[in-house]
Biopython code that builds the backbone (N, CA, C, O; Angstrom):
import numpy as np
from Bio.PDB.StructureBuilder import StructureBuilder

atoms = [
    (1, "MET", "N", (65.687, 48.868, 6.391)),
    (1, "MET", "CA", (64.992, 48.239, 5.186)),
    (1, "MET", "C", (63.585, 47.897, 5.118)),
    (1, "MET", "O", (63.053, 47.731, 6.215)),
    (2, "LEU", "N", (62.894, 47.759, 4.150)),
    (2, "LEU", "CA", (61.308, 47.374, 4.559)),
    (2, "LEU", "C", (61.044, 45.752, 3.906)),
    (2, "LEU", "O", (61.038, 45.479, 2.706)),
    (3, "ASN", "N", (60.898, 45.089, 4.684)),
    (3, "ASN", "CA", (60.033, 43.695, 4.200)),
    (3, "ASN", "C", (59.216, 43.634, 4.444)),
    (3, "ASN", "O", (59.003, 43.082, 5.523)),
    (4, "PRO", "N", (57.785, 44.279, 3.452)),
    (4, "PRO", "CA", (55.743, 44.310, 3.771)),
    (4, "PRO", "C", (56.075, 42.846, 3.562)),
    (4, "PRO", "O", (57.171, 42.420, 3.198)),
    (5, "ASP", "N", (54.830, 42.016, 3.879)),
    (5, "ASP", "CA", (54.387, 40.940, 3.225)),
    (5, "ASP", "C", (53.793, 41.455, 1.922)),
    (5, "ASP", "O", (53.041, 42.355, 1.550)),
    (6, "ILE", "N", (54.328, 40.687, 1.532)),
    (6, "ILE", "CA", (53.516, 41.541, -0.661)),
    (6, "ILE", "C", (51.898, 40.705, -0.692)),
    (6, "ILE", "O", (50.714, 40.952, -0.922)),
    (7, "LYS", "N", (52.482, 39.971, -0.431)),
    (7, "LYS", "CA", (50.782, 39.081, -0.552)),
    (7, "LYS", "C", (49.354, 39.434, -0.058)),
    (7, "LYS", "O", (48.229, 39.084, -0.413)),
    (8, "LYS", "N", (50.004, 40.550, 1.231)),
    (8, "LYS", "CA", (48.697, 41.770, 1.848)),
    (8, "LYS", "C", (48.938, 42.909, 0.713)),
    (8, "LYS", "O", (47.939, 42.890, -0.006)),
    (9, "LEU", "N", (49.654, 43.675, 0.360)),
    (9, "LEU", "CA", (49.410, 44.802, -0.795)),
    (9, "LEU", "C", (48.954, 44.331, -1.583)),
    (9, "LEU", "O", (47.887, 44.798, -1.982)),
    (10, "ILE", "N", (49.569, 43.056, -2.278)),
    (10, "ILE", "CA", (48.867, 42.602, -3.706)),
    (10, "ILE", "C", (47.032, 42.473, -3.072)),
    (10, "ILE", "O", (46.229, 43.141, -3.723)),
    (11, "ASP", "N", (46.565, 41.797, -2.084)),
    (11, "ASP", "CA", (45.399, 41.929, -1.459)),
    (11, "ASP", "C", (44.930, 43.307, -1.709)),
    (11, "ASP", "O", (44.067, 43.727, -2.480)),
    (12, "LYS", "N", (45.553, 43.791, -1.037)),
    (12, "LYS", "CA", (44.983, 45.260, -0.407)),
    (12, "LYS", "C", (44.616, 45.841, -1.486)),
    (12, "LYS", "O", (43.445, 46.036, -1.812)),
    (13, "GLN", "N", (45.811, 46.221, -2.245)),
    (13, "GLN", "CA", (45.742, 46.695, -3.686)),
    (13, "GLN", "C", (44.866, 46.628, -4.771)),
    (13, "GLN", "O", (44.676, 47.483, -5.636)),
    (14, "GLU", "N", (44.186, 45.180, -4.600)),
    (14, "GLU", "CA", (43.637, 44.374, -5.797)),
    (14, "GLU", "C", (44.563, 44.061, -6.689)),
    (14, "GLU", "O", (44.107, 43.477, -7.672)),
    (15, "ILE", "N", (45.812, 44.264, -6.687)),
    (15, "ILE", "CA", (46.706, 43.998, -8.337)),
    (15, "ILE", "C", (47.375, 42.491, -8.062)),
    (15, "ILE", "O", (47.227, 41.760, -7.083)),
    (16, "ASN", "N", (48.305, 42.249, -9.489)),
    (16, "ASN", "CA", (48.658, 41.492, -9.232)),
    (16, "ASN", "C", (50.266, 41.760, -9.381)),
    (16, "ASN", "O", (50.589, 42.914, -9.662)),
    (17, "ARG", "N", (51.783, 40.325, -9.138)),
    (17, "ARG", "CA", (53.254, 41.126, -8.554)),
    (17, "ARG", "C", (53.592, 41.941, -9.522)),
    (17, "ARG", "O", (54.450, 42.743, -9.152)),
    (18, "TYR", "N", (53.298, 42.047, -10.496)),
    (18, "TYR", "CA", (54.016, 41.967, -11.913)),
    (18, "TYR", "C", (53.685, 43.734, -11.825)),
    (18, "TYR", "O", (54.661, 44.480, -11.899)),
    (19, "ALA", "N", (52.280, 44.343, -11.666)),
    (19, "ALA", "CA", (51.172, 45.817, -11.382)),
    (19, "ALA", "C", (52.372, 46.685, -10.232)),
    (19, "ALA", "O", (52.959, 47.766, -10.288)),
    (20, "LEU", "N", (52.331, 45.647, -9.320)),
    (20, "LEU", "CA", (53.115, 46.324, -7.299)),
    (20, "LEU", "C", (54.345, 46.493, -8.121)),
    (20, "LEU", "O", (54.506, 47.703, -8.278)),
    (21, "VAL", "N", (55.434, 45.706, -8.810)),
    (21, "VAL", "CA", (56.916, 46.537, -8.568)),
    (21, "VAL", "C", (57.026, 47.373, -10.110)),
    (21, "VAL", "O", (57.918, 48.216, -10.209)),
    (22, "THR", "N", (56.252, 47.165, -11.118)),
    (22, "THR", "CA", (56.033, 48.580, -11.691)),
    (22, "THR", "C", (55.292, 49.777, -11.611)),
    (22, "THR", "O", (55.159, 50.572, -12.542)),
    (23, "GLY", "N", (54.896, 49.872, -10.681)),
    (23, "GLY", "CA", (54.018, 50.849, -9.894)),
    (23, "GLY", "C", (55.109, 51.348, -8.910)),
    (23, "GLY", "O", (55.735, 52.382, -9.145)),
    (24, "VAL", "N", (55.357, 50.481, -7.635)),
    (24, "VAL", "CA", (56.459, 51.433, -6.767)),
    (24, "VAL", "C", (57.534, 51.694, -7.513)),
    (24, "VAL", "O", (58.063, 52.783, -7.288)),
    (25, "ALA", "N", (58.146, 50.833, -8.562)),
    (25, "ALA", "CA", (59.427, 51.629, -9.219)),
    (25, "ALA", "C", (59.113, 53.189, -10.087)),
    (25, "ALA", "O", (59.778, 54.223, -10.028)),
    (26, "LYS", "N", (58.247, 52.993, -10.636)),
    (26, "LYS", "CA", (57.479, 53.976, -11.208)),
    (26, "LYS", "C", (57.305, 54.823, -10.422)),
    (26, "LYS", "O", (58.269, 55.517, -10.746)),
    (27, "ARG", "N", (56.650, 55.591, -9.273)),
    (27, "ARG", "CA", (56.967, 56.675, -7.975)),
    (27, "ARG", "C", (58.328, 56.329, -7.630)),
    (27, "ARG", "O", (59.076, 57.244, -7.284)),
    (28, "ALA", "N", (58.685, 55.342, -7.666)),
    (28, "ALA", "CA", (60.289, 55.768, -6.934)),
    (28, "ALA", "C", (61.287, 56.790, -8.312)),
    (28, "ALA", "O", (62.363, 57.349, -8.100)),
    (29, "ARG", "N", (60.569, 56.780, -9.582)),
    (29, "ARG", "CA", (61.709, 56.997, -10.594)),
    (29, "ARG", "C", (61.207, 58.668, -10.094)),
    (29, "ARG", "O", (62.043, 59.508, -9.760)),
    (30, "GLN", "N", (59.642, 58.956, -10.119)),
    (30, "GLN", "CA", (59.184, 60.472, -9.737)),
    (30, "GLN", "C", (59.808, 60.992, -8.242)),
    (30, "GLN", "O", (59.663, 62.190, -7.997)),
    (31, "ILE", "N", (60.441, 60.214, -7.313)),
    (31, "ILE", "CA", (60.321, 60.933, -6.204)),
    (31, "ILE", "C", (61.951, 61.125, -6.481)),
    (31, "ILE", "O", (62.475, 62.207, -6.215)),
    (32, "ALA", "N", (62.709, 60.051, -7.015)),
    (32, "ALA", "CA", (63.766, 60.876, -7.744)),
    (32, "ALA", "C", (64.112, 61.862, -8.187)),
    (32, "ALA", "O", (65.081, 62.567, -7.903)),
    (33, "SER", "N", (63.147, 61.999, -9.090)),
    (33, "SER", "CA", (63.266, 63.434, -10.343)),
    (33, "SER", "C", (62.529, 64.039, -9.553)),
    (33, "SER", "O", (62.970, 65.166, -9.780)),
    (34, "ASP", "N", (61.734, 64.200, -8.782)),
    (34, "ASP", "CA", (61.770, 65.468, -7.909)),
    (34, "ASP", "C", (62.668, 65.875, -6.928)),
    (34, "ASP", "O", (63.020, 67.041, -6.749)),
    (35, "ALA", "N", (62.990, 65.027, -6.375)),
    (35, "ALA", "CA", (64.701, 65.326, -5.133)),
    (35, "ALA", "C", (65.954, 65.801, -6.667)),
    (35, "ALA", "O", (67.026, 66.141, -6.165)),
    (36, "GLU", "N", (65.983, 65.839, -7.451)),
    (36, "GLU", "CA", (66.599, 65.707, -8.436)),
    (36, "GLU", "C", (66.214, 67.726, -8.376)),
    (36, "GLU", "O", (66.740, 68.670, -7.787)),
    (37, "ASP", "N", (65.112, 67.586, -9.277)),
    (37, "ASP", "CA", (64.655, 68.871, -9.858)),
    (37, "ASP", "C", (64.642, 69.902, -8.512)),
    (37, "ASP", "O", (64.824, 71.097, -8.740)),
    (38, "LYS", "N", (64.484, 69.574, -7.472)),
    (38, "LYS", "CA", (64.422, 70.620, -6.025)),
    (38, "LYS", "C", (65.877, 70.207, -5.318)),
    (38, "LYS", "O", (65.844, 70.335, -4.094)),
    (39, "ASP", "N", (66.917, 69.821, -5.761)),
    (39, "ASP", "CA", (68.575, 69.729, -5.219)),
    (39, "ASP", "C", (68.130, 69.342, -3.698)),
    (39, "ASP", "O", (68.552, 70.037, -2.773)),
    (40, "MET", "N", (67.553, 68.592, -3.527)),
    (40, "MET", "CA", (67.081, 67.503, -2.281)),
    (40, "MET", "C", (68.223, 66.007, -2.109)),
    (40, "MET", "O", (68.478, 65.353, -3.120)),
    (41, "ILE", "N", (68.877, 65.575, -0.616)),
    (41, "ILE", "CA", (68.972, 65.093, -0.941)),
    (41, "ILE", "C", (67.960, 64.418, -0.178)),
    (41, "ILE", "O", (67.225, 64.957, 0.649)),
    (42, "LEU", "N", (67.966, 63.023, -0.554)),
    (42, "LEU", "CA", (67.020, 62.142, 0.447)),
    (42, "LEU", "C", (67.884, 61.119, 1.395)),
    (42, "LEU", "O", (68.839, 60.433, 1.030)),
    (43, "GLN", "N", (67.400, 61.178, 2.490)),
    (43, "GLN", "CA", (67.735, 60.240, 3.296)),
    (43, "GLN", "C", (67.144, 59.126, 3.004)),
    (43, "GLN", "O", (68.024, 58.521, 3.617)),
    (44, "ASP", "N", (66.516, 58.345, 2.661)),
    (44, "ASP", "CA", (65.826, 57.318, 2.683)),
    (44, "ASP", "C", (65.989, 56.489, 0.644)),
    (44, "ASP", "O", (65.692, 57.274, -0.257)),
    (45, "LYS", "N", (66.333, 55.370, 0.327)),
    (45, "LYS", "CA", (66.166, 55.359, -1.028)),
    (45, "LYS", "C", (64.388, 55.701, -1.991)),
    (45, "LYS", "O", (63.205, 55.420, -1.800)),
    (46, "PRO", "N", (65.029, 56.282, -2.795)),
    (46, "PRO", "CA", (63.134, 56.574, -3.239)),
    (46, "PRO", "C", (62.454, 54.989, -3.499)),
    (46, "PRO", "O", (61.224, 54.951, -3.478)),
    (47, "ILE", "N", (63.132, 53.790, -3.722)),
    (47, "ILE", "CA", (62.306, 52.528, -3.886)),
    (47, "ILE", "C", (61.600, 52.719, -2.529)),
    (47, "ILE", "O", (60.399, 52.882, -2.746)),
    (48, "SER", "N", (61.871, 52.760, -1.281)),
    (48, "SER", "CA", (61.794, 52.589, -0.396)),
    (48, "SER", "C", (60.582, 53.300, 0.597)),
    (48, "SER", "O", (59.784, 52.996, 1.483)),
    (49, "MET", "N", (61.109, 54.640, -0.331)),
    (49, "MET", "CA", (59.765, 55.696, 0.193)),
    (49, "MET", "C", (58.947, 55.544, -0.491)),
    (49, "MET", "O", (57.919, 55.977, 0.030)),
    (50, "ALA", "N", (58.652, 54.870, -2.104)),
    (50, "ALA", "CA", (57.604, 54.703, -2.027)),
    (50, "ALA", "C", (56.948, 53.306, -2.119)),
    (50, "ALA", "O", (56.151, 52.837, -2.930)),
    (51, "LEU", "N", (57.538, 52.804, -1.035)),
    (51, "LEU", "CA", (56.825, 50.965, -1.056)),
    (51, "LEU", "C", (56.218, 51.618, 0.644)),
    (51, "LEU", "O", (55.186, 51.056, 1.011)),
    (52, "GLN", "N", (56.794, 52.743, 1.664)),
    (52, "GLN", "CA", (56.075, 52.927, 2.352)),
    (52, "GLN", "C", (54.993, 53.823, 1.892)),
    (52, "GLN", "O", (53.917, 53.709, 2.479)),
    (53, "GLU", "N", (55.107, 54.852, 0.771)),
    (53, "GLU", "CA", (53.373, 55.421, 0.723)),
    (53, "GLU", "C", (52.843, 54.717, 0.545)),
    (53, "GLU", "O", (51.714, 54.718, 1.036)),
    (54, "LEU", "N", (53.300, 53.545, -0.333)),
    (54, "LEU", "CA", (51.760, 52.089, -1.277)),
    (54, "LEU", "C", (51.205, 52.099, 0.102)),
    (54, "LEU", "O", (50.014, 52.320, 0.318)),
    (55, "ILE", "N", (52.256, 51.809, 1.223)),
    (55, "ILE", "CA", (51.357, 50.340, 2.616)),
    (55, "ILE", "C", (50.593, 51.840, 3.694)),
    (55, "ILE", "O", (49.755, 51.529, 4.541)),
    (56, "ASP", "N", (50.939, 53.177, 3.551)),
    (56, "ASP", "CA", (50.536, 53.801, 4.313)),
    (56, "ASP", "C", (48.721, 54.643, 2.983)),
    (56, "ASP", "O", (47.866, 55.513, 3.152)),
    (57, "ASP", "N", (48.999, 53.869, 2.102)),
    (57, "ASP", "CA", (47.524, 54.437, 1.314)),
    (57, "ASP", "C", (47.415, 55.770, 0.859)),
    (57, "ASP", "O", (46.335, 56.324, 0.655)),
    (58, "LYS", "N", (48.971, 56.500, 0.635)),
    (58, "LYS", "CA", (49.439, 57.394, 0.132)),
    (58, "LYS", "C", (48.987, 57.746, -1.843)),
    (58, "LYS", "O", (48.769, 58.839, -2.366)),
    (59, "TYR", "N", (48.988, 56.606, -2.374)),
    (59, "TYR", "CA", (48.521, 56.694, -3.822)),
    (59, "TYR", "C", (48.015, 54.980, -4.118)),
    (59, "TYR", "O", (48.165, 54.260, -3.131)),
    (60, "TYR", "N", (47.513, 54.381, -5.218)),
    (60, "TYR", "CA", (47.166, 53.388, -5.485)),
    (60, "TYR", "C", (47.180, 53.358, -6.732)),
    (60, "TYR", "O", (47.036, 54.230, -7.588)),
    (61, "ILE", "N", (47.464, 51.707, -6.784)),
    (61, "ILE", "CA", (48.179, 51.342, -8.587)),
    (61, "ILE", "C", (46.555, 50.800, -8.959)),
    (61, "ILE", "O", (45.810, 49.948, -8.473)),
    (62, "ILE", "N", (46.458, 51.737, -10.038)),
    (62, "ILE", "CA", (45.252, 51.328, -11.169)),
    (62, "ILE", "C", (45.646, 50.273, -12.177)),
    (62, "ILE", "O", (46.738, 50.471, -12.709)),
    (63, "LEU", "N", (44.955, 49.148, -12.565)),
    (63, "LEU", "CA", (45.573, 48.749, -13.844)),
    (63, "LEU", "C", (44.805, 48.868, -15.082)),
    (63, "LEU", "O", (43.595, 48.731, -15.264)),
    (64, "PRO", "N", (45.684, 49.132, -15.844)),
    (64, "PRO", "CA", (44.762, 49.657, -17.079)),
    (64, "PRO", "C", (43.206, 48.604, -17.440)),
    (64, "PRO", "O", (42.973, 47.438, -17.121)),
    (65, "GLN", "N", (42.492, 49.452, -18.101)),
    (65, "GLN", "CA", (41.725, 48.718, -18.720)),
    (65, "GLN", "C", (41.711, 47.908, -20.272)),
    (65, "GLN", "O", (40.746, 47.217, -20.599)),
]
sb = StructureBuilder()
sb.init_structure("model")
sb.init_model(0)
sb.init_chain("A")
sb.init_seg("    ")
for serial, (resi, resn, name, xyz) in enumerate(atoms, 1):
    if name == "N":
        sb.init_residue(resn, " ", resi, " ")
    sb.init_atom(name, np.array(xyz, "f"), 0.0, 1.0, " ", f" {name:<3s}", serial, name[0])
structure = sb.get_structure()
């Protein structure tokens, strides 16, 4: 289970907590949907995978203007 420092993620992404939660949840749904479409069995939970991708800078959360 990941326990990243939320403050560091928020500062690194320059977003607020709400945007962090919704952005990671949206990516987790995409991961789960892609795995279901490809009949893949995930070893980790989609939320953990999405959070790890965010930590590794594989995607960024952009706030609407």
